[in-house]
Backbone bond lengths (Angstrom), bond angles and torsions (degrees), N, CA, C in turn:
res aa  C-N    CA-C-N  psi(-1)  N-CA   C-N-CA  omega(-1)  CA-C   N-CA-C  phi
1 M - - - 1.433 - - 1.526 110.22 -
2 L 1.322 117.16 -40.47 1.457 119.83 179.29 1.518 112.17 -60.69
3 K 1.335 116.39 -41.77 1.461 120.00 -178.93 1.518 112.22 -67.49
4 S 1.333 117.66 -36.69 1.464 119.40 -178.28 1.527 112.51 -77.28
5 H 1.349 117.75 -20.40 1.462 121.54 179.83 1.527 110.38 -126.55
6 V 1.316 117.30 43.74 1.454 122.11 -173.27 1.531 112.23 -61.43
7 K 1.313 118.85 -31.34 1.464 121.05 -178.08 1.527 112.80 -72.84
8 A 1.314 117.46 -19.41 1.460 120.29 -178.62 1.527 112.53 -79.37
9 F 1.325 117.83 -13.90 1.452 121.66 -177.65 1.519 110.46 -111.49
10 G 1.318 116.31 148.86 1.459 121.09 179.93 1.513 111.66 -90.16
11 F 1.307 116.46 123.74 1.455 122.38 176.00 1.524 108.23 -127.44
12 D 1.321 116.81 152.99 1.474 122.25 177.20 1.526 112.25 54.76
13 R 1.341 116.95 44.69 1.458 124.26 177.46 1.523 113.68 62.27
14 R 1.299 118.65 19.63 1.454 120.23 175.04 1.517 108.00 -104.29
15 L 1.312 116.09 161.98 1.445 120.39 179.38 1.519 110.54 -88.53
16 G 1.304 116.28 149.81 1.454 120.34 175.31 1.522 110.18 -71.44
17 H 1.314 116.96 157.72 1.459 121.78 -178.28 1.528 108.98 -129.24
18 C 1.289 115.54 121.36 1.456 121.44 177.47 1.522 107.25 -129.52
19 P 1.334 118.03 101.63 1.464 119.61 -175.17 1.523 111.65 -63.33
20 G 1.287 114.53 143.09 1.454 119.27 178.95 1.516 110.41 175.18
21 R 1.296 115.82 165.14 1.462 122.21 178.60 1.514 108.25 -121.10
22 A 1.310 115.97 143.28 1.458 121.10 176.95 1.528 108.18 -110.01
23 H 1.312 116.20 140.28 1.460 121.40 177.29 1.520 108.20 -129.59
24 M 1.317 115.90 129.56 1.457 120.57 178.72 1.520 108.55 -112.70
25 R 1.317 115.50 128.82 1.461 120.08 178.05 1.522 109.06 -83.90
26 T 1.325 115.83 135.31 1.463 120.44 177.71 1.518 109.66 -119.37
27 V 1.314 115.08 165.09 1.458 122.50 179.48 1.533 108.74 -59.78
28 D 1.354 117.46 140.27 1.465 121.45 179.73 1.524 111.14 -58.70
29 G 1.331 116.02 140.72 1.453 121.61 176.99 1.516 114.25 77.30
30 Q 1.314 117.54 11.59 1.464 121.19 -177.60 1.525 110.35 -76.00
31 V 1.328 117.02 133.20 1.459 121.61 176.67 1.527 109.03 -81.51
32 L 1.325 116.73 168.56 1.464 121.47 -179.27 1.526 111.03 -61.60
33 I 1.310 115.97 142.70 1.457 122.11 177.44 1.525 107.68 -93.27
34 V 1.320 115.97 113.22 1.454 121.31 177.39 1.522 107.49 -131.67
35 V 1.315 116.25 115.85 1.452 121.98 179.57 1.524 107.16 -118.04
36 P 1.330 118.57 128.28 1.472 119.72 -179.13 1.521 112.11 -66.06
37 L 1.329 115.22 159.27 1.462 121.05 178.63 1.521 110.54 -65.54
38 Y 1.326 115.80 148.58 1.453 121.17 173.36 1.525 108.36 -83.40
39 G 1.319 116.06 150.42 1.460 119.83 174.84 1.521 109.98 -69.31
40 S 1.314 116.72 137.19 1.469 121.17 -179.76 1.512 109.79 -137.77
41 S 1.306 116.03 155.11 1.461 121.50 177.62 1.529 109.54 -73.12
42 P 1.347 117.54 160.38 1.474 119.84 177.20 1.525 112.53 -57.27
43 E 1.330 117.58 -33.51 1.468 120.25 178.59 1.527 110.86 -65.15
44 K 1.329 116.92 -42.56 1.464 120.17 179.12 1.525 110.99 -68.38
45 W 1.338 118.01 -36.06 1.466 120.25 176.62 1.529 110.68 -63.51
46 R 1.334 115.99 -36.71 1.465 119.38 177.97 1.525 110.24 -63.44
47 V 1.335 116.67 -42.53 1.472 121.06 178.24 1.526 109.99 -62.77
48 I 1.334 116.73 -43.42 1.470 121.17 179.47 1.526 110.70 -60.64
49 E 1.336 116.34 -49.10 1.471 120.36 -178.34 1.531 111.40 -63.32
50 E 1.328 117.73 -41.89 1.468 120.80 179.07 1.526 111.24 -62.28
51 Q 1.330 116.40 -43.39 1.463 119.74 -178.81 1.525 110.87 -66.96
52 L 1.327 117.51 -43.49 1.461 120.29 178.57 1.522 111.53 -62.52
53 D 1.331 117.20 -43.16 1.470 120.36 178.21 1.526 111.22 -61.35
54 K 1.340 116.50 -42.10 1.463 120.60 179.80 1.525 110.72 -63.34
55 W 1.337 116.80 -46.42 1.463 120.26 -179.43 1.530 112.21 -66.55
56 L 1.333 118.05 -36.87 1.463 120.32 176.24 1.516 110.62 -63.63
57 E 1.330 116.66 -43.03 1.464 121.34 179.89 1.526 111.45 -63.07
58 L 1.347 116.97 -39.98 1.463 121.42 -179.77 1.525 112.97 -79.18
59 G 1.321 117.70 -11.00 1.456 120.57 -179.42 1.521 113.62 81.44
60 V 1.337 117.22 15.93 1.460 120.94 178.83 1.521 110.03 -71.37
61 I 1.324 116.63 -39.24 1.457 122.25 179.12 1.521 108.56 -123.88
62 E 1.312 115.97 166.21 1.460 121.49 176.22 1.519 108.23 -138.00
63 P 1.325 117.67 155.19 1.458 119.89 179.45 1.530 110.57 -59.00
64 S 1.310 115.11 143.40 1.462 120.81 -177.55 1.518 110.59 -113.15
65 I 1.328 115.88 146.73 1.455 121.22 174.35 1.522 110.32 -113.73
66 S 1.317 116.08 13.28 1.459 121.75 -178.65 1.525 110.93 -69.69
67 P 1.330 117.46 140.17 1.464 119.90 175.65 1.530 111.95 -76.28
68 C 1.318 117.81 -12.36 1.464 121.59 179.23 1.524 109.93 -80.93
69 G 1.315 115.54 158.21 1.453 118.60 178.86 1.506 111.78 -162.72
70 A 1.327 115.32 156.20 1.461 122.96 177.65 1.519 107.68 -136.07
71 P 1.334 117.29 142.68 1.461 119.61 -177.47 1.530 113.33 -74.98
72 V 1.318 114.58 152.08 1.461 122.43 178.59 1.523 108.62 -100.64
73 V 1.317 115.61 141.57 1.459 122.37 178.39 1.521 107.51 -128.07
74 I 1.325 116.80 138.08 1.459 120.96 173.60 1.523 107.21 -102.90
75 A 1.330 116.07 117.40 1.459 122.07 177.53 1.518 107.83 -111.01
76 Y 1.306 116.43 142.72 1.465 120.99 179.46 1.514 109.80 -101.44
77 R 1.320 115.76 128.01 1.460 122.30 178.69 1.519 107.13 -130.08
78 N 1.321 117.06 122.62 1.466 122.55 -176.66 1.524 111.44 54.87
79 G 1.320 116.45 34.66 1.459 121.58 177.97 1.516 114.93 80.34
80 K 1.330 117.99 -0.24 1.460 121.72 -179.29 1.525 109.66 -108.40
81 P 1.344 117.68 138.62 1.465 119.70 178.99 1.523 111.54 -73.99
82 R 1.338 115.73 139.24 1.471 121.56 177.24 1.516 108.36 -121.72
83 F 1.299 116.52 133.27 1.455 124.58 -179.50 1.527 108.05 -84.08
84 C 1.316 117.53 117.97 1.459 122.06 -178.52 1.518 109.57 -127.84
85 V 1.324 117.14 143.65 1.465 122.44 176.89 1.519 107.66 -114.72
86 N 1.320 116.09 132.75 1.455 121.98 -178.02 1.538 109.15 -88.75
87 Y 1.327 116.84 98.90 1.458 122.56 -178.50 1.528 112.67 -101.89
88 R 1.339 119.04 19.75 1.464 120.90 -176.19 1.530 113.02 -59.27
89 K 1.338 118.06 -41.87 1.478 120.21 -179.66 1.529 110.88 -66.98
90 L 1.329 117.49 -39.72 1.457 121.51 177.61 1.524 110.71 -67.07
91 N 1.318 117.25 -43.25 1.463 120.68 179.25 1.524 112.24 -61.84
92 A 1.330 117.03 -30.74 1.467 121.00 -178.44 1.523 112.21 -66.83
93 V 1.335 118.79 -26.00 1.473 121.48 -177.77 1.530 112.75 -110.38
94 T 1.335 117.43 5.46 1.458 121.50 179.40 1.530 110.43 -88.99
95 I 1.319 115.38 136.61 1.473 120.87 176.64 1.523 107.51 -83.58
96 S 1.323 116.49 124.72 1.473 121.60 -179.18 1.511 111.14 -67.60
97 D 1.333 116.60 152.77 1.459 121.82 175.40 1.516 109.30 -65.60
98 E 1.337 115.50 144.16 1.452 119.90 179.14 1.522 110.95 -66.63
99 F 1.333 115.69 -39.08 1.453 121.60 179.48 1.524 108.36 -127.71
100 P 1.349 117.73 81.18 1.480 119.67 -176.87 1.527 111.85 -68.20
101 L 1.318 115.06 153.77 1.460 120.59 175.77 1.514 108.97 -71.29
102 P 1.338 118.63 143.04 1.466 120.27 179.19 1.515 111.21 -69.43
């Protein structure tokens, strides 16, 4: 199984790749969700830029042309910065799955 699906698993410190598209259903008549960026210190912007560059290089994320947006927050846990995205406004208008995965 590993040999037939080798790209889906991470080897040699790389991430696995499983092509696919995600679609989220939203409430009918919902306008675009656009939330402005939060103010951040230069140190937090450096953390944000480093993380985005790393994820782009690894292929975890790709550039977006979507008019929608959600702000990024840097939270510190055990002294280490964590990259968090505030999706509360998007979650408020998203229709939940009828049978969500556990």
